C-alpha positions in Angstrom: 13.9 -0.2 -14.0 14.0 -0.1 -10.2 15.8 2.7 -8.5 18.0 2.1 -5.5 16.6 5.2 -3.8 13.0 3.8 -4.0 14.1 0.2 -3.0 15.8 1.5 0.1 13.0 3.8 1.0 10.4 1.0 0.5 12.3 -1.1 3.0 12.1 1.7 5.6 8.3 2.2 5.0 7.7 -1.6 5.2 9.6 -1.7 8.5 7.5 1.2 9.8 4.2 -0.4 8.7 5.1 -3.8 10.2 5.8 -2.2 13.6 2.7 0.0 13.5 0.0 -2.7 14.1 0.4 -5.0 17.1 0.1 -8.7 16.3 -3.1 -9.1 18.4 -4.9 -6.5 16.2 -3.8 -7.8 12.8 -7.1 -9.7 12.3 -8.8 -6.2 12.5 -6.4 -4.0 10.6 -3.3 -4.4 8.6 -1.0 -2.1 6.7 0.2 -2.9 3.2 3.0 -1.1 1.4 2.9 -0.9 -2.4 5.6 0.3 -4.6 4.9 1.5 -8.2 7.5 3.4 -10.2 8.8 6.2 -8.0 5.9 6.0 -5.5 5.5 4.1 -2.3 2.0 3.9 -0.8 0.8 2.8 2.7 -2.7 1.3 2.6 -4.8 0.6 5.7 -6.7 -2.6 5.1 -9.8 -3.8 7.1 -11.8 -7.0 6.9 -15.4 -6.9 5.6 -17.7 -5.7 8.3 -20.9 -7.1 6.8 -20.9 -10.5 5.0 -23.4 -9.2 2.3 -20.7 -6.7 1.1 -18.4 -9.5 0.2 -15.2 -11.1 1.6 -12.7 -8.6 0.3 -10.8 -6.4 2.7 -11.2 -2.7 2.1 -8.2 -0.5 1.4 -7.8 3.1 2.2 -4.7 5.2 1.3 -2.9 6.6 4.3 0.2 8.1 2.7 2.0 8.2 -0.6 5.7 9.1 -1.0 7.0 10.1 -4.4 10.6 10.4 -5.4 11.6 13.0 -8.0 14.8 11.8 -9.7 15.4 15.2 -11.3 15.3 16.9 -7.9 16.6 14.0 -6.0 13.9 14.5 -3.3 10.9 12.9 -1.7 7.5 14.4 -1.2 4.5 13.0 0.8 0.8 13.0 -0.1 -2.3 12.4 2.1 -5.7 11.1 1.1 -8.5 13.7 1.0 -12.1 12.9 1.7 -12.6 12.3 -2.1 -10.0 9.5 -1.7 -7.5 11.2 -4.0 -4.0 11.9 -2.9 -3.0 15.5 -2.4 0.5 16.8 -1.7 1.1 17.5 2.0 2.6 21.0 2.0 3.4 21.4 5.7 6.7 19.7 5.1 8.7 20.4 2.0 10.5 17.9 -0.2 13.3 16.1 1.6 16.5 14.4 0.3 15.6 11.3 2.3 12.3 9.7 3.2 13.0 9.6 6.9 11.7 13.0 7.9 8.5 12.5 5.8 7.9 9.1 7.4 8.4 10.8 10.8 5.8 13.4 9.9 3.3 10.6 8.9 4.0 8.9 12.2 3.5 12.1 14.3 0.6 13.2 12.2 0.3 16.6 13.9 -2.7 17.7 11.8 -4.5 14.4 11.6 -4.1 14.1 7.9 -2.8 10.6 7.8 -4.2 8.6 10.7 -7.2 10.8 11.4 
């Protein structure tokens, strides 16, 4: 069952991702947004850099937003060097995804965009 909170938030994240990469760079990098359950993930995708490694684009997690229905709040996660998502604790849970998306965009501690 899809939740209106997640659907609305996913549209905001998709808009953000679509505006992040200029059209002239989209053959080098693209952002994909994936929704699964109460989570929304931004993936950075890059084309293969060496033909012998295959034709698949690589995907690296940038940020994951999770909605807690019981608390009616969103939290954001970042990808550690081991490629696992960890909760970003510098901003607490928020009632809307907007402040968390702003934090990802600002990235004051280089956790999301490096």
